FIGU-921694 format. One record per residue: residue in three letters; x, y, z of N, C-alpha, C, O, CB in turn. Coordinates in steps of 0.02 Angstrom, whole numbers, plus 50000, padded with zeros to 5 digits. Glycine has a CB too. Example, Ala and Ser with C-alpha at 12.3 -4.5 7.8 and 13.67 -1.06 7.14 Angstrom:
# residues 2
ALA506604971650390506154977550390506604983550390507124983450423505654977650452SER506424988850354506844994750357506455000250394506705005750402507044997050286
# end
This chain:
# residues 374
MET598245425752594598285423052526597955416252524598105412052566599025422652503ASN597525415052478597195408652471597675403452447598135404752408596585409252424ARG597565397352471597985391752450597845390152377597275390052355597865385552495ILE598385388852339598315387352268598015380452261598245375752293598995387752232ALA597505379652220597165373252212597615368352176597995370252131596505374152173THR597575362052195597955356752162597655355452093597045355552084597955350252205PHE598105354252045597885353351976597415347451971597535342051998598495352351930GLY596865348451935596405343051921595885342051975595445337851965596785336951912GLU595925345652032595445344752085594875349752079594985355552062595775345352152ALA594265347452092593705351952095593725355952159594055353852207593035348152090PRO593405361652162593395365552224593135361252281592615357952274592965371852216ALA593495361452337593335357152393592685359352425592605365252441593895357152445PRO592205354652436591595356352471591735358352543592265356752570591095350552468ALA591255361652573591345363752642591405357652687591035352752679590765368352665ARG591865357952734591965352452781591385352252830591225357152862592635353252818THR591075346352835590505345552879590675341352940590235340352983589925342452842GLY591275338752946591485334753004592235334753009592575338852978591215327552998TRP592485330153049593215329953058593565326852998594175327352993593395326053121LEU593195323652952593465321052890593195325052832592605326852830593285313552882SER593625326552784593415330152724592985325552681593025319452688594025332752685PRO592585328352635592185324152590592605319352549592385313652536591775328552543LEU593205321452529593635316952491593835310852531593795305252506594265320652467TRP594035311952594594255306252636593665301952657593735295952666594625308852698ARG593075304952664592485300952679592315296352621592115290652631591885305552696ARG592405298952559592265294852501592785289352494592625283752475592255299252438ARG593415290852510593925285752508593795280352560593885274352547594615288852518LEU593595282352620593435277452671592835273152650592825267152665593285280952737SER592355276252617591785272352593591995267352540591755261652540591245277052564ASN592445269252494592705264652445593095258952477593065253252454593145268352394PHE593455260552529593845255352565593375250252597593505244252595594285258652620ARG592825252552625592345247952656591965243852605591755238252619591855251752699ARG591885246552544591525242752493591905236452471591595231552450591395247252432ASN592545236652476592945230652462592905226152524593325226652569593695232552444ARG592405221752525592275217952586592865213452605593045212952663591645213652576LEU593175210252554593725205752569594305209652600594595207452650593955202152506GLY594485215352569595035219252596594875222352663595305222652707595215224652547PHE594255224752671594065227952734594095223052792594375224552845593365230952729TRP593805217052783593815212152836594515209252847594695207352903593335206452821SER594915208952794595615206752802595995211752845596395209752887595955206052733PHE595875218152834596205223252874595995222652947596405223152992596045230252848LEU595345221652960595105221053028595405214853063595605215153121594335220753030ILE595425209253026595705203253056596445204053070596685202253124595595197253009PHE596805206953022597525207953033597645212853091598085211653133597855210652969ALA597265218253094597345222953149597175219753216597505221053266596895229053138GLY596655215353217596495211953278597045207153300597205206853359595845208153270LEU597325203353253597865198753270598485202553294598805200453342598045194453210PHE598655207953260599245211753280599125215153348599575215153391599415217053227GLY598525217953358598375220953423598405215853479598635217453534597695224253421THR598175209753466598215204553517598935202653532599115201453589597815198353494SER599345202253479600055200353490600445205553529600955203853559600385199153423LEU600215211753529600555216953568600525215453643600925217953682600255223853554PHE600035211353664599975209453734600205202253743599915198453782599235210253758ALA600735200353707600985193453710601195191453780601085185753800601565192553662GLU601495196153817601715194453885601135192853932601215189153981602115200153914VAL600545195553916599955194153957599625187653935599295184353975599465199953953ILE599695185853872599365179953845599795173653855599535168453874599215180853771ALA600435174253842600895168453847601505170453886601905174553864601095165853776ASN601575167553946602135169353989602235163854041601755160654063602015176254024ASP602865162754060603005157854112603035161054181603285158054228603655154354097LYS602775167154186602715170654250601985172154264601615173654217603145177154251PRO601765171754326601065173454341600935180854328601385185054334600895171654414LEU600305182354311600115189354302600085192954369600345198454376599445189854266VAL599775189854418599695192654485599815187154535599585181454526598985195954494VAL600175188754589600305184054642600145187354709600365192954723601045181554641SER599745183954749599635186154818600045181554863599905175654869598865185754838TYR600565184354895601035180454934601135183755002601415189255007601715179654897LYS600915180255054600975182655123600675189655131600955193955164601715182855144GLY600085190455100599725196755107599955202355061599685207855064599765199055176GLU600455201055019600725206154974600525204454902600575198654881601505206554980ILE600305209354865600115208454795600725209954752601005215354754599515213154776LEU600925205054712601505205554670601305204854596600805201654580602035200254689PHE601715207754552601595207454480602225204954446602605208854418601385214454453PRO602335198354447602955195654417603015196954342603575197254316602985188254428VAL602455197754307602495198954235602775205854220603015207054164601805198254203LEU602765210354269603015217154259603675218354296604085222254274602505222154281ILE603765215154353604335216354397604705209854408604395204754421604115219554464ASP605365210054405605785204154418605945204054493606335208054518606445204354376TYR605645199254527605765198454599606335193454609606405188854569605125196254636PRO606725194154663607245189154677606935182754703606385182754731607745191854729ASP607285177254693607025170754714606965170254790606545166554815607475165254688GLU607385173954826607355173654899606695176254927606515174854984607925177654929LYS606335180154887605685182554909605185176854918604725177354958605405187654859PHE605295171354880604865165554885605215159754921605035153954912604635163354816GLY605725161454961606075156355000606615152654963606855147654988605585151555025GLY606805154854903607325151554865607995154854873608075159454913607135151354792PHE608475152554835609155155254839609465156454770610065157654766609595150654880TYR609065155954717609315157254649609265164754634608975168654672608935153054596ALA609555166654577609525173754558608815175754539608575181154559610005175054498LYS608465171454501607785172954481607345166954496607565161254488607745174754405PRO606735168054517606295162354533606045158854470605925162054419605695164754576ASN605965152354476605655148354424604935147054446604805142454485606055141654410TYR604475151054421603785150654444603455144154424602945142154452603395156454418ARG603735140754374603435134454351603685128454391603405123054383603585133454278SER604185129354432604435123754471603925121754525603535125854548605115125454503ALA603945115254543603465112754593603575116154660603085117354696603525105254600GLU604195117554678604335120654743604035127654747603715129454797605085120854756THR604155131654695603885138554696603125138554694602805142554728604175142554638ARG602835134154653602105133854650601805131954718601305134754739601885128754597GLN602115127054752601865124954817601945130554869601505131554910602225118754841GLU602505134154866602625139654913602095145154904601845147854953603325142554903ILE601945146754842601435151954829600745149454850600355153254879601435153954755ALA600595143154835599935140454853599835140154928599275141054952599855133454823GLU600365139054966600295138655039600215145455071599935146055126600905135155069HIS600455150755038600435157455069600025162455027600055168455040601135160055078GLY599645160054979599245164754939598965161354877598745155654880599665170854919TRP598975164954822598705162454759599055165954701599415170854710597945163454756ALA598945163254642599265165954581598775165554523598395160754517599925162154564ILE598775170654481598385170754419598875170154361599315174354351597955177354413TRP598795164754321599245163354267598955165754200598345166254193599405155854264PRO599385167054151599135168654083598785162554053598875156954077599715170854036PRO598375163654001598045157953968598545152653943598395146653945597625160353910ILE599125154853920599655150253897600245151153945600595156153941599865151753822PRO600365146453990600875147354042601585146154018601995143254054600735142854100TYR601755148253958602425147453931602605153753892602175156853860602485141153886SER603235155653895603485161053853603785157953790603785151853782604005165453891TYR604045162153746604315159553683604955155553693605135151553650604435165253635ASP605295156653750605935153253762605905148453822606425146453847606485158253772THR605305146753845605235142353902605405135153883605125132453836604525142653931ILE605875132153919606055125153908605595120953952605575121754013606815123853926ILE605225116553919604705112753953604965105753969605235102253926604065112253910ASP604875103754033605085097154055604475092554060603905094754064605445097554124GLY604615086154060604095081154071603625080154014603035078554024603705083154130LEU603875081053952603445079753894603315072253886603765068253901603755082653830PRO602725070353862602565063253855602955059753800603035053653801601835062353843THR603205063553752603595060653696604215064853686604245070553707603165060353631PRO604725062053653605315066053638605145072053594604685071753553605855061753604SER605525077453603605405083453562605645082153491606135078553481605765089653593PRO605315085053441604715089153447604095084953464603945079953432604585093053383SER603735087253516603155083553540602525085853503602445091853492603075084553616PRO602085081253484601475083253448600995087153493601065087053554601125077153420PRO600505090553463599995093853504599665088953552599585083053536599465097153458THR599465091453610599185087153662598575083353636598465077553654599005091153723TRP598175086653595597565083453571597705077953520597255074253501597105088553541MET598335077453498598525072053452598825066053488598955060953456599025074753401LEU598945066453553599245061053590598765055153597598165056053604599475063453660THR599045049253595598655043153606598655041453680599055043953719598935037353564GLU598195037053699598155034953768598795031353790599005031853847597555030453779ALA599105027853743599725024353759600285029253774600685028253820599935019753701GLN600325034753736600835039753749600725043153815601205044553852600855044953693CYS600105044653831599955047753896600115042953953600375044954005599215049953900ALA599965036553943600105031653995600855030954006601085029954062599805024853978ALA601245031453952601975031053958602245036953998602765036354030602295030953890ALA601895042653995602105048454034601885048054106602085052154147601825054754003GLY601475042954123601265042054192600675046354212600525046854271601825043554236LYS600335049454163599755053754179599205052454128599345050754071599965061254180PRO598585053454148598045053454098598125059454051598405064554070597355053454131CYS597865058753991597925064253943597605070653969597845076153954597595062253876ALA597065070054008596735076054033597155079754084597045085754095596075074154065ASP597655076454115598065079654166598715082554138599085085754174598225074754221LEU598855081354074599465083954044599385091354029598835093754016599645080053981GLU599945095054030599935102054011599755102653937599985098853895600615105454024MET599315107453923599055108053855599555111853810599765117353826598385111653855HIS599725108753754600125111953702599725111353638599745106153604600855108553694TRP599355116553621598875116253566599195114853499598905111553456598485122653562LEU599815117353489600165116353426600805112453435601245112553392600315123053393GLY600875109153492601465105053505602065109153526602005115053542601635101153443THR602635105953526603265109253544603765108353488603695103953445603545106453611ASP604285112553488604795112053435605345107253458605265103653507605085119053418ASN605905107353422606425102453436606835104053498607275100153517606885101953377THR606705109753530607035111453593606515112053649606645115653698607435117953586THR605955108753643605415108253693605115115053710604915116153768605685105053756ARG605075119653662604735126053673604045125853642603945122953588605155131853645ASP603565128953675602875128853652602805132653586603005138453581602395131753705VAL602525129353535602475132353468601985138153467602115143253436602255126953417LEU601415137553502600915142853501601195149253532601065154753507600295140753538ALA601565148653587601865154553618602365157753572602395163853567602195152653685ARG602765153753537603255156453491602925159853431603185164753404603735151053467ILE602345157253410601995160453354601735167353374601785172053335601415156053331ILE601465167953435601205174453457601765179653460601685185153436600865173753526TYR602325177753490602895182453494603205183553425603395189153408603425179753542GLY603255178253385603545178953318603125183253272603395187153232603645172253287PHE602465182653278602015186853238602135194153256602175198453211601275184953250ARG602185195653320602275202653341602935205453315602955211053288602245203253417ILE603475201853324604125204553304604175205153228604505209653203604695200153330SER603845200653191603855201053118603485207253093603735210853049603545194853087VAL602895208553121602495214353100602835220853121602865225653083601775213953128LEU603105221053182603445227153205604055228553161604185234253143603655226453279PHE604435223353146605015224153102604795226753033605095231453007605395217553094GLY604275223753006604035225952940603765233052941603895236952895603495221352916LEU603405234852994603135241652999603685246853003603675251952968602675242353059ILE604175245653047604725250453055605115251152990605275256652968605195248353112LEU605275245452959605655245652896605265249052841605545253152804605845238552875ALA604615247552835604205250452782604125258052792604165261852744603525247152779LEU603995260252853603885267352866604515271452855604505276652821603635268452937ILE605075269152883605695273152876605925273152803606125278352777606255270252921SER605905267352770606115267152700605655271152656605875274052606606145259952676SER605015271552673604545275552634604705282952641604685286652591603825274252655VAL604865285152701605035292252711605655294052670605665299152636605155293752786ILE606175289852674606785291252636606655290952561606895295152524607345286252655GLY606265285952539606125285352468605715291152441605825293352385605765278952456VAL605235293552481604825299252459605255305552452605185309252404604245300652509ILE605695306652500606135312652497606595312252436606665317052399606555313252562ALA606895306352427607355305652369606985306352303607225309752258607715298752371GLY606395303252297606015303852235605765310952223605735313152166605435299052236ALA605585314452277605355321352270605915325952244605805330152201605085323952337VAL606505325052272607075329152250607235327752177607355332352139607695327852295GLN607235321452159607375319652089606865322652041607045325851992607395312052081GLY606235321552056605715323652010605625331152006605475333751953605075320552028TYR605715334652062605585341852062606135345752028606005350251988605495344352134PHE606765344052044607315347952016607515345451946607725349451904607915347652063GLY607465338851934607625336251869608345337651849608775338651892607155339151816GLY608485337751784609145339551759609685334951786609605328851790609305346751778TRP610255338051803610835334151825610705331051893610995325751909611455338451827VAL610285334051935610125331052000609765324451989609925319352020609675335852042ASP609265324451945608895318351929609355313151898609325307251916608315319851882LEU609785315251852610225310651817610725307451866610825301351864610605314251761ALA611035311551909611535308851956611215304052006611495298652018611875314651993LEU610655305952035610325301552083610075295152051610085289852081609755305252117GLN609845295651989609595289751955610155284751941610055278751950609255291651890ARG610735287251920611305282751910611535279651976611715273751978611895286451876PHE611525283552030611715280952096611235275452118611455270352145611745286652148ILE610585276552108610095271552129610175265152089610095259752117609385274352120GLU610325265752025610415259751984611005255552009610965249452011610515261651911VAL611555258952027612135255352054611985252552123612145246852138612755259952056TRP611675256652165611545254752235611065248852239611165244352280611255260752273SER610545248852198610055243352200610335236952171610035231652181609435245352162GLY610905237152137611205231152110611645227452160611865221952145611615232852051ILE611765230252219612165226852270611755221152300611185222352321612385231852326PRO612005215052302611625209352330611565209952406612065209352441611965202652311THR610965210952429610855211952501611015205652541611315206052595610135214052514LEU610815199852515610925193652552611675192352563611875190352618610615187752515TYR612075193452512612795192352520613085197152571613525195252610613155193252452LEU612845203252571613085208152620612915205952691613325206652736612785215052605ILE612315203352701612115201052768612535195052788612735194452847611355199252769ILE612685190552741613115184752756613805187052778614085184352826613165180052696ILE614085191952743614745194452760614735197852829615185196652870614995199452706ILE614225201952842614195205452906614085200552963614355201553017613635210652905SER613685195252951613555190353004614185186553024614195183453077613025185552983ALA614705186652981615325183452999615725187453050616165184753084615745182352937PHE615565193853057615925198153104615515199753166615775199853221616135204553070ILE614865200953157614435202553213613795198353208613595196253154614265210253214GLU613495197153267612875193353267612305197853245612165202953277612735190453338PRO611955196053191611415200453167610825200353215610535195053227611185198253097GLY610645206053241610075206753285609525210753251609545212053191610275210153349PHE609025212653290608445216153263608665222653229608485223853172607945217653318PHE609035226853264609215233453238609775232953186609805237153141609425238053294VAL610205227953191610725227053140610395225253073610555228053022611235221653161LEU609935220453075609575218553014609165224452988609135225552927609115212653028LEU608845228053033608445233853012608885238952976608685241652924608105237053072GLY609465240353003609915245252972610165242952904610195246852857610505246653017ILE610345236452898610605233952834610055234152781610175236452725610875226752842LEU609465231652798608925231552748608685238552732608455239852676608335227352774LEU608735243152779608525249952766608975253352715608765257852679608525254052831LEU609605251252712610065254152663609845253052591610025256952547610755251252673PHE609445247752580609265246052511608515246352498608315246952440609525239152496SER608105245852550607375245452539607065252252521606505252352496607035242752601TRP607415257752533607125264352520607035265852446606655270352428607555269752552VAL607365262052403607325263452331606655261152301606505262852244607895260152294SER606255257352338605645254552309605125259752291604735258752245605345249552357LEU605115265452326604615270652313604895276452273604515280852253604345273152378VAL605535276552260605835282352227605545283352157605375288952138606595281552222GLY605475277952120605235278652051604525281252047604365285352003605265271952016VAL604085279052093603395281352092603355288652109603015292452073602975277252141VAL603685290752162603655297852183604005302252132603765307752117603985298752253ARG604555299852104604905303752053604455305051993604445310651966605555300152030ALA604085299951971603645300851914603085305951928602915309851885603335294151894GLU602815305851989602295310552007602555317752006602215322251982602005308952076PHE603155318752033603435325552035603645327851966603565333651949604035325752083LEU603915323251925604085325151857603465327151817603495331851777604455319451822ARG602915323651829602305325151793602005331851813601725335351771601805319651804ALA602055333651876601685339451902602115345651911601845350951926601365337751966ARG602775345251903603195350951921603105356951874603255362551893603915348851921ASN602855355751813602745361251766602015362951756601835366351708603065359551699PHE601585360551800600875362351797600795369751813601225372851844600455358051845GLU600235372451791600115379551799600115381751872600365387051889599465381551767TYR599825377651917599785379851986600465379852019600585383652067599305375252026VAL600935375651994601615375752021601985381951996602345385152034602005369352001ARG601885383751933602195389851907601905395951942602275400751956602075390451832ALA601265395751956600965401451993601255401952063601365407452087600205400651996ALA601375396352095601665396452162602365399252161602565402952206601665389452193ARG602755397552109603435400352103603385407852092603775411752121603825396952045ALA602915409952050602845417152036602645421052099602825426852105602325418251982LEU602285417952143602085421252206602645421352257602575424152311601485417852235GLY603215418152241603795418352285603835412852336604225413252383603795424752321LEU603435407552329603465402052376604115398152367604365397452311602865397252368SER604405395752422605035392152419604915385252388604355382652385605345391552489ASN605475382252366605425375552336605165370452387604765366052370606115373452310VAL605405371052449605185366252501604435366852512604095361852520605555367552567ARG604175373052512603455374052524603045371452465602505368452474603305381452535ILE603285372652405602935370152346602925362452345602405359452330603255372752281MET603485359452362603525352152362603085349052415602745344052403604245349952371SER603085352052474602715349052530601975350652529601565346452548603015351352596ARG601795356552506601085358652509600695357052447600095355552451601055365952522HIS601015357252388600645356852325600795350652283600375348452245600785362852285LEU601395347752291601565341852251601535335352292601315330152267602265342752222LEU601745335752354601775329652395601095326352405601055320252403602075331252462PRO600545330152416599895326652424599715322152366599435316752376599345331752432ASN599865324252304599725319852247600165313652247599935308152230599825323752181ALA600805314552267601265308752269601095304052326601225298052321601985311152275MET600805306652380600645302352437600095297352421600055292152454600445306552495VAL599685298852373599165294052353599485287552329599295282152350598705297052297ALA599985288152285600335282252261600735279052317600795272852320600805284052203THR601015283052362601415280452418600985276252464601175270652482601745286052457LEU600405278852484599955275152529599695268852495599555263852529599375279552551THR599615269052429599375263152393599895257552395599725251752401599205264952321PHE600535259352390601065254352389601275252152459601595246952466601665257152352LEU601105255952511601365254652578601185247652603601625244252630601095259752626PRO600555245152597600425238252621600845232952587601035228052618599695236552611PHE600995233952523601395229052487602125229452507602485224452508601325229952412ILE602365235452524603045236152550603095232752618603595229452633603245243652556LEU602575233552660602565230152724602575222552714602915218952750601945232252764ASN602195220252666602185213152650602885210652632603105205352655601695211752593GLY603225214452589603895212452568604395212652626604845208452629604135216952513SER604315217452671604775217952728604695211952775605195209152798604645224452768ILE604075209952787603965204052830604225197752796604535193552828603205203252845GLY604115197252731604365191452694605125191152694605405185752696604115191552623THR605455196952691606185197052692606455194452759606915190452760606455204152679LEU606165196752814606385194452880606265186952888606685183352914606035198352936THR605685184552866605535177452870606025173352829606245168052851604815176052847SER606195175752770606675172152728607365171952759607695166752758606715175452658LEU607585177452787608245177552819608265172952880608765169452890608425184652841ASP607725172852919607705168252976607695160952953608005156652984607075169653019PHE607355159652899607335152852872608035150552850608215144752859606845152352813LEU608415155152821609085153452797609615153552852610175151352842609295158252742GLY609425156152911609895156352967610295162752972610775163053010610355150752962PHE610115167952934610465174352936610035179952965610175185752954610705176252866GLY609525178153001609065183053028609205184553101609765185953121608355180753020LEU608685184253141608735185753212609175180653248609265175153223608035185953244PRO609445182453306609885177853342609535171353359608925171253366610155181053406PRO609915165853365609595159353384609215159953450609445163053497610135153753389GLY608635156753451608215157053510607685162353508607215162253548608635157953570SER607745167153462607245172353456606595169453429606595164553392607495178153411ALA606045172653448605395170653420605375172453346605375178353329604805173853459SER605355167553303605415168853232604985163953193605005157953205606145168353209LEU604585166553146604185162353103604615158753052604485152953035603655166453068GLY605135162053028605585158852980605955153053012606075147952979606075163852953GLU606155153653075606495148253109606035142353119606255136553117606775150553176LEU605385143653130604895138253136604825134553070604765128353069604215141053158LEU604835138153014604815134852949605445130652938605395125152909604755140052893ALA606015133152959606635129252952606605122852994606835117652973607245133552973GLN606305123253054606235117253095605765112253061605875106253064605965119053164GLY605235114853029604785110352993605145106752937604995100952923604205114252966LYS605605110152903605995106952849606465101652877606565096452845606395112252810GLU606745102952934607235098252963606905092453000607225087353012607695101953010ASN606275093153018605925087953057605295085853018604735087753035605735090553129ILE605405081952966604845079752924604375075352965603775075052951605105075852863GLN604635071953016604215067653057603755071553103603325068553135604645062953098ALA603835078153105603395082453147603045087353101603235093253098603815086253202PRO602525085253064602215089553014601865095653043601745100453007601715085652974TRP601705095553109601365101353138601815107553138601555113153140601145099753208LEU602465106653136602915112453136602885116053069602755122053066603645110253151GLY602995112353015602975115452949602295118052930602235123452902603215110552897LEU601775114152945601095116352928600895122552967600585127052940600595110652941THR601065122753030600895128653071601245134853045600935140053037601075127453145GLY601905134253032602275140053006602005142352939601945148352928603005138353000PHE601865137552895601605139452829600925142952834600815148052803601545133252784ILE600475140152874599805143152880599845150152909599495154652886599345138652924VAL600255151052960600305157752992600595162752943600315168252935600745157353055VAL601145161152910601465165852863601015167152804600935172952783602145163152840ALA600715161952776600285162852718599665166952735599465171252696600065156052690THR599375165852793598795169752814598975176952825598615181452803598485166852878MET599535178252859599745185052873599875188952809599635194652801600365185052917LEU600235186052762600395189552700599775190252656599705195352622600945185852663SER599335185352656598715185852616598275191452642597985195252603598335179152616LEU598205191952708597805197352737598075204152717597695208752702597775196752813LEU598745204752717599045211152697598935212652623598805218452605599805211052712VAL598965207652581598845208752510598135210952497598015215652460599005202352469PHE597645207552529596945209452520596815216452547596455220352516596485204352555ALA597115218152604597035224852632597365230052586597105235552577597345225352702GLY597935228352556598255232852509597835234152447597835239752421598925230252489GLU597495229052423597045230052366596465234552384596245238552342596785223252341ALA596215234052445595675238552466595925245752471595565250452453595395236352534VAL596535246752495596825253452498596915256252427596785262152415597505253452535ARG597135252052382597215254252312596545256452282596515261552248597525248552269ASP596025252652296595355254552271595125261052303594795265152271594855248952285ALA595295261952367595065267952402595375274252371595055279552370595235267552476PHE595995273752348596335279652321596285280052245596585284552214597065279552342ASP595925275552214595825275852142595395281952126594815282252147595495269252115PRO595665286852088595265292952075594635291652035594145295352041595685298052038ARG594635286451995594015284951957593455282752002592875283951988594145279551905LYS593635279352058593125277252106592985282652157592435283052183593345270952140SER593485286752171593375292152219592905297452192592525300452231594035295252238PHE592925298652127592515303952099591985301352052591645305052017592945308852063GLY591915294452052591425291552007590725292152034590255289952001591595284451994
# end
């Protein structure tokens, strides 16, 4: 039996590659939006780089040759006794451990020899310390070293002597991963709920619509404040709480698409041929609704990242000490005398969200039927 054609679509041309002509045209429209296309590439490059944060910024060497043995401290936790110590875990940044490794081998360090939670000793100024390139000769002299011999902190340190650049790399990764997981799961739930509402209509649509109106009126922030009084909000706790309410963002769009198309001729023909409701919804109605879903997805991701940043800024987000962009913004507010904290956090968050908005506009143009078939 031939597949029933989707309403309003011309007969599909023969496939000449692994992409259909429709998707090739959409990809071409996406590339024509130069701002959105390059924003997507830059954002993807930054996110891909942050996935290797442990290799870029870490207080453990990448590779160590010690007494003829090749070790990988960045991957394996070795006991301190392996390097002649007696602690539970070795401190690779200590002078004793560095000297021990240098006498019996060598070590390859990451470009940034600090992790997001590394407490740095011997700073030339009290924390928060300015970026190394902002230090004066007098400050370096007070530290007892020339400026060229000081450890480099490109964006300075925060109020607990942690390297800001390392925290930004880790914070960028956790923010995007949180936003992606929240946006994808909430989109799946929202698409299913909107599809059921729009396809069946009647009392099913009415009951679910009244439930969504009541459910979306619950203040999420107050709920998180109440829950944080009993348990410490972590990554998955926050994800679960926000997921309870974020799924409603796509319900209205998908519901409208299914309500519009459920009585089209090709849907009636599919029912007459005996196709099940699930098959009709997934094969013939869902592709049309997915166009609107994919168009909204970058903006949902943007909102998810902004929500986590806002919660961290208010102190109801990730646990204290976690790599967080919102916590960096809060430190900038509390330490006006250290403008590099607030400016760095603002530039990173503003750039990240702007790139997502521009990429979302390019996706919207790519799925615009007037441009796809124009």
